[in-house]
C-alpha positions in Angstrom: 0.0 0.0 0.0 1.1 3.5 -0.8 1.2 4.5 2.9 2.9 1.4 4.4 6.2 3.3 4.9 4.3 6.0 7.0 2.8 3.4 9.3 6.2 1.6 9.7 8.1 4.7 10.5 5.3 5.9 12.9 5.5 2.7 14.9 9.3 2.9 15.1 9.0 6.5 16.4 6.7 5.5 19.2 3.5 6.7 17.7 1.0 4.2 19.1 -1.9 4.8 16.7 -2.0 6.8 13.5 -4.1 7.5 10.4 -4.0 9.2 7.0 -7.1 10.9 5.5 -7.1 11.7 1.8 -9.5 14.2 0.3 -9.7 14.7 -3.5 -11.9 17.2 -5.3 -12.7 18.4 -8.8 -14.8 21.4 -9.7 -16.2 22.9 -12.8 -17.8 26.3 -13.0 -19.0 28.7 -15.6 -21.3 31.7 -15.7 -22.9 34.2 -18.1 -23.5 37.9 -18.1 -25.6 39.4 -20.9 -25.3 36.3 -23.0 -21.5 36.1 -22.8 -19.4 33.7 -20.8 -17.7 35.8 -18.1 -16.1 32.9 -16.1 -15.0 29.4 -16.9 -12.8 27.5 -14.5 -12.0 23.9 -13.6 -9.7 22.7 -10.9 -8.7 19.6 -9.1 -6.9 19.1 -5.8 -5.8 16.5 -3.3 -5.0 16.9 0.4 -3.5 14.6 3.0 -4.0 14.8 6.7 -1.8 12.6 8.9 -2.7 12.2 12.6 -1.0 10.1 15.3 -1.0 9.6 19.1 2.4 10.2 20.7 2.8 10.1 24.5 -1.0 10.3 24.8 -1.3 13.5 22.7 -2.5 13.9 19.1 -0.1 15.4 16.6 -1.0 16.1 13.0 0.2 17.5 9.7 -1.6 18.5 6.5 -0.1 18.5 3.0 -1.2 18.9 -0.6 1.3 16.2 -1.8 2.4 12.8 -0.8 5.8 11.8 -2.2 8.8 9.6 -1.3 9.8 12.0 1.4 6.3 12.5 3.0 6.3 9.5 5.3 9.4 10.7 7.2 8.2 14.3 7.2 4.7 13.4 8.5 6.1 11.2 11.3 8.5 13.9 12.5 5.8 16.6 12.4 3.3 14.4 14.4 5.9 13.8 17.2 6.8 17.5 17.3 3.2 18.7 17.4 2.2 16.1 20.0 5.1 17.1 22.2 3.9 20.7 22.7 0.2 20.0 23.3 -0.9 20.6 26.9 -4.6 19.7 26.5 -5.5 16.7 28.6 -8.6 15.6 26.7 -8.6 11.9 25.7 -7.7 11.3 22.0 -8.4 8.4 19.7 -7.6 6.8 16.4 -10.8 4.8 15.9 -10.6 1.0 15.3 -13.8 0.9 13.3 -17.5 0.4 13.8 -19.1 -3.1 13.6 -21.3 -2.1 10.6 -21.2 0.7 8.0 -24.3 1.4 5.9 -23.8 1.3 2.2 -24.9 4.5 0.5 -24.4 5.8 -3.0 -24.0 9.5 -3.4 -22.2 9.4 -6.7 -23.9 9.5 -10.0 -21.5 8.6 -12.8 -24.1 9.7 -15.4 -23.6 13.4 -14.4 -20.0 13.3 -15.8 -21.2 11.9 -19.1 -23.4 14.9 -19.9 -21.6 17.2 -22.4 -20.5 20.6 -21.1 -22.2 22.1 -24.2 -25.6 20.8 -23.0 -25.0 22.2 -19.5 -24.0 25.6 -21.1 -27.0 25.5 -23.4 -29.3 25.2 -20.4 -27.6 28.3 -18.9 -28.4 30.4 -22.0 -31.9 29.2 -21.7 -32.2 30.1 -18.1 -30.9 33.6 -18.7 -33.4 34.1 -21.5 -36.4 32.8 -19.5 -35.6 35.0 -16.5 -35.8 38.0 -18.8 -39.1 36.9 -20.4 -40.9 36.2 -17.1 -41.8 39.7 -16.0 -41.5 43.2 -17.5 -40.3 44.5 -14.1 -37.1 42.5 -14.4 -34.6 45.0 -15.7 -31.5 43.0 -15.3 -30.2 39.4 -15.0 -27.3 39.9 -12.7 -25.8 36.5 -13.3 -26.6 32.9 -14.2 -24.2 30.1 -13.5 -23.4 26.4 -13.3 -21.1 24.6 -11.0 -20.3 20.9 -10.6 -18.2 19.2 -8.0 -16.9 15.7 -7.3 -15.1 14.7 -4.2 -13.9 11.6 -2.3 -12.8 11.0 1.2 -10.6 8.0 2.3 -9.3 7.0 5.7 -6.5 4.5 6.4 -5.3 3.8 9.9 -2.9 1.6 11.8 -5.7 -0.6 13.0 -6.2 -1.8 9.5 -9.3 0.4 8.9 -10.0 1.5 5.3 -13.0 3.6 4.4 -13.9 5.3 1.2 -16.8 7.5 0.2 -17.4 9.8 -2.7 -20.1 12.1 -4.0 -20.9 14.6 -6.8 -23.6 17.1 -7.5 -24.4 20.1 -9.8 -25.8 23.6 -9.0 -27.6 26.0 -11.4 -28.1 29.5 -10.0 -29.4 32.8 -11.1 -29.9 36.4 -9.8 -32.2 39.1 -11.1 -33.0 42.8 -10.6 -36.5 44.1 -10.7 -37.8 47.7 -10.6 -41.2 49.2 -9.9 -41.4 53.0 -9.6 -38.4 54.1 -7.7 -38.0 50.8 -5.8 -35.3 48.3 -6.9 -35.0 44.8 -5.5 -32.7 41.8 -6.2 -33.5 38.1 -5.9 -31.5 34.9 -6.2 -32.3 31.2 -6.2 -30.6 27.8 -7.0 -31.4 24.3 -8.1 -29.1 21.4 -7.2 -28.8 17.6 -7.2 -26.9 14.9 -8.9 -29.6 13.5 -11.2 -29.4 15.9 -14.1 -32.6 14.6 -15.7 -34.5 16.2 -12.8 -33.3 19.8 -13.5 -36.2 22.0 -14.7 -35.0 25.2 -16.2 -38.5 26.7 -16.4 -39.1 26.0 -12.7 -35.8 27.7 -11.7 -36.5 30.8 -13.9 -39.9 31.2 -12.4 -38.6 30.9 -8.8 -35.8 33.5 -9.4 -38.3 36.0 -10.8 -40.9 35.4 -8.1 -38.2 35.7 -5.4 -37.2 39.1 -7.0 -40.5 40.7 -7.9 -42.3 39.6 -4.7 -40.1 42.1 -2.8 -41.5 45.1 -4.8 -44.1 47.4 -3.3 -43.0 46.6 0.3 -43.1 49.1 3.1 -42.6 49.2 6.9 -45.4 48.0 9.1 -46.1 49.3 12.6 -43.8 48.2 15.3 -45.6 45.6 17.3 -45.8 41.9 18.4 -47.3 39.8 15.7 -48.5 36.2 15.2 -46.2 35.0 12.4 -45.5 32.4 9.8 -41.8 31.8 9.2 -40.7 30.6 5.7 -38.5 27.6 5.2 -35.5 29.8 4.7 -36.1 31.5 8.0 -36.7 28.2 9.8 -33.4 26.9 8.3 -31.5 29.9 9.7 -33.0 29.6 13.2 -32.9 25.7 13.3 -29.2 25.6 12.4 -28.4 28.0 15.2 -30.7 26.2 17.7 -29.5 22.6 17.2 -25.9 23.7 17.4 -26.6 23.9 21.1 -26.9 20.1 21.0 -23.1 19.8 20.3 -21.7 18.0 23.3 -18.5 20.2 23.6 -20.6 23.3 24.0 -22.7 21.6 26.6 -19.5 20.4 28.5 -18.1 24.0 28.4 -21.5 25.4 29.7 -21.8 27.6 26.6 -24.9 25.9 25.2 -28.6 26.6 25.5 -29.1 22.9 26.2 -26.9 22.5 29.4 -28.7 20.0 31.7 -31.6 19.8 29.2 -31.3 16.2 28.0 -34.7 14.4 28.1 -36.3 17.7 28.9 -38.7 19.9 26.9 -36.8 22.5 24.7 -39.4 23.1 22.0 -43.1 22.8 21.2 -44.4 19.2 20.9 -44.9 19.9 17.2 -41.1 20.0 16.7 -39.1 16.9 15.8 -35.6 17.4 14.3 -33.5 14.5 13.2 -30.0 14.4 11.8 -30.2 12.1 8.8 -26.8 11.4 7.2 -28.2 8.1 5.7 -31.1 9.8 3.8 -30.9 9.4 0.0 -29.5 12.8 -0.7 -26.3 14.3 -2.1 -25.3 14.9 1.5 -25.4 11.2 2.5 -22.4 10.1 4.6 -21.7 6.6 5.9 -18.9 7.6 8.3 -17.7 10.7 10.0 -14.2 12.2 9.8 -13.0 9.9 12.6 -14.2 6.8 10.9 -17.2 6.3 13.1 -20.3 4.9 11.3 -23.1 7.5 11.0 -26.7 6.8 11.8 -30.0 8.7 11.6 -30.3 10.3 15.0 -33.2 12.2 16.6 -32.1 15.4 18.3 -35.4 16.9 19.4 -38.4 14.5 19.4 -41.9 16.0 20.0 -40.2 18.9 21.7 -38.0 16.8 24.0 -34.2 17.0 23.6 -33.2 13.3 23.2 -29.6 13.4 22.1 -26.4 15.4 22.2 -24.0 15.2 19.3 -20.7 13.5 20.0 -17.2 12.9 18.5 -14.9 10.4 20.1 -13.3 12.8 22.6 -16.5 14.4 23.9 -18.2 11.0 24.1 -15.3 9.7 26.2 -15.6 12.7 28.6 -19.3 11.9 29.1 -18.8 8.1 29.3 -20.8 7.3 26.2 -20.2 6.2 22.6 -19.6 8.6 19.7 -22.7 8.9 17.6 -20.7 9.7 14.4 -20.5 13.5 14.3 -16.8 14.1 14.4 -15.3 16.6 12.0 -11.5 16.5 11.9 -9.4 19.6 11.3 -5.8 18.9 12.1 -5.4 17.7 15.7 -8.6 19.4 16.6 -11.8 17.4 16.3 -14.9 19.4 16.1 -18.5 18.2 16.0 -21.1 18.9 13.3 -24.5 17.9 12.0 -24.7 16.2 8.6 -28.2 16.6 7.3 -30.7 17.9 9.9 -34.3 17.6 9.0 -37.4 19.1 10.7 -40.3 16.7 10.4 -43.1 18.3 8.3 -46.7 18.7 9.5 -49.9 18.2 7.6 -51.1 21.8 6.9 -50.3 23.7 3.7 -48.8 27.2 3.7 -52.1 28.7 2.8 -53.7 26.9 5.8 -51.0 28.4 8.1 -51.9 31.9 6.7 -55.6 31.3 7.5 -54.8 30.3 11.0 -52.8 33.4 11.5 -55.6 35.7 10.5 -53.7 38.9 10.9 -50.0 38.9 11.3 -46.8 38.7 9.3 -45.1 36.2 7.0 -41.3 36.5 7.5 -39.4 35.2 4.5 -35.8 36.3 5.1 -33.5 37.2 8.0 -29.9 38.4 7.7 -27.0 39.3 10.0 -27.3 36.1 12.0 -23.7 36.0 13.0 -23.8 39.5 14.5 -27.4 39.6 15.5 -27.7 36.4 17.4 -26.2 35.7 20.8 -25.5 31.9 20.9 -25.2 31.9 24.7 -28.5 33.6 25.6 -30.4 32.9 22.4 -31.5 36.5 22.0 -31.6 37.8 18.4 -32.3 41.0 16.5 -32.2 40.6 12.7 -32.9 42.6 9.6 -35.8 40.9 7.8 -38.2 41.1 4.9 -41.6 39.5 4.4 -45.3 40.2 3.9 -48.3 41.3 5.9 -51.0 38.6 6.4 -54.5 40.1 6.5 -57.7 38.1 7.0 -55.7 34.9 6.4 -54.1 36.0 3.1 -50.8 37.5 2.1 -51.1 41.1 1.0 -48.3 43.7 0.6 -44.6 43.3 1.1 -42.7 44.4 4.2 -39.5 46.3 3.7 -36.7 47.5 6.2 -38.0 45.7 9.3 -36.3 44.0 12.2 -37.4 40.9 14.0 -36.3 40.2 17.6 -36.9 37.6 20.2 -35.2 34.5 21.8 -34.5 31.2 20.2 -35.8 29.1 23.1 -39.0 31.1 23.2 -39.4 30.9 19.4 -39.1 27.1 19.2 -41.5 26.7 22.2 -44.0 29.0 20.5 -44.4 26.9 17.4 -48.1 26.2 17.0 -48.1 24.4 13.6 -45.5 22.9 11.2 -46.2 23.1 7.5 -46.1 20.3 4.9 -43.9 22.3 2.5 -40.4 20.9 3.3 -37.6 22.4 1.3 -34.1 21.0 0.9 -31.2 23.5 1.1 -27.8 23.3 -0.5 -26.3 23.9 2.9 -27.5 20.4 3.8 -30.7 21.0 5.7 -34.4 20.3 5.1 -37.3 22.1 6.9 -40.8 23.4 6.4 -42.5 26.6 7.2 -43.9 27.1 10.8 -46.5 29.1 12.5 -45.5 30.8 15.8 -47.5 32.5 18.5 -45.6 35.8 18.3 -42.5 37.7 17.2 -41.4 41.2 17.8 -41.3 43.4 14.7 -39.7 46.8 14.6 -40.9 48.9 11.6 -42.2 52.5 11.7 
């Protein structure tokens, strides 16, 4: 094997356990502006991460190449790095799980489709965006990107794991004008089954996203009953379930400290991390080589699991549940594909149940406007008024504020309109009892 020398030298140097992770990637991207190709790039890369335990500490080294000198270089660096680490947390090179689920996230047919056809669809997308609505004054950009990647782990316990995936993305952005008001909108379509791409559907979505923002104005500052769109739920859900990361809980910096098996949300809320779902995000093992599994995080409002890597699991005396994300000697924890379970009511039924309130479709400034320790947030937003159970005019230049814990506990209904996001999440719209809106 290509890495035999590394494992031999590591053993001689007193490195008790070690591994090499190899990541390869290929990307293709092109975009149009006013019917002309303004960008066309393709690239490929490989990276190697070697980790090893020396005197109970984890040393590591990353490199873009592996040649005849790399084995010696890697071993030396691991010893040197481990020798200066003062952290006393337990570290591990994983021996392997009893069972790994077979998943296929690679579609070889995607590579066979000619670039000319993919480009032709892009010209078609630009044309159809222009034709949808007279208020569209500009197509800012349309583009296509495609990526292919693989991840391989070899370790001194004889473990060998390989997984690969690929997917495409079509995207577009437009500018619309009505009177003196100008708004922009953007949307994407992605997947790895090219036959499912619908250029008409994406064009309509981009134009709707853009033109729906026209005519908006500030509402009165007040507390409103509200429907939150899938995009807004995604933003809040990502922030909220990050509190389930065990390291944050152990450091007392999480909203979920001492909350395991307790109510943290409305009984309408069930959120599960689903790395084994049939998506482009599917993952059979985490970065430490631990088999992944579909894992409930919040079930009917009750927090049922924290998310662990090998180290944080050892600290709590439990087993890792496959959420390790390696970066050098530091192992973080992440979700793979969190999904909020949909309800039975349509979006229109949620509006009817609101009666009079607001429909919040976008929030921004999450990093600056959300305090992860307290859960308090104040975010710039856009959306629509809901009057007599129907969406009326747009809202512009408003701010929504509240607290994440209160928000998830105030969910009255969950919609049936689940949407998958390119960030690796899936969630529906929700109806909440109240949210503070600052307008005029």
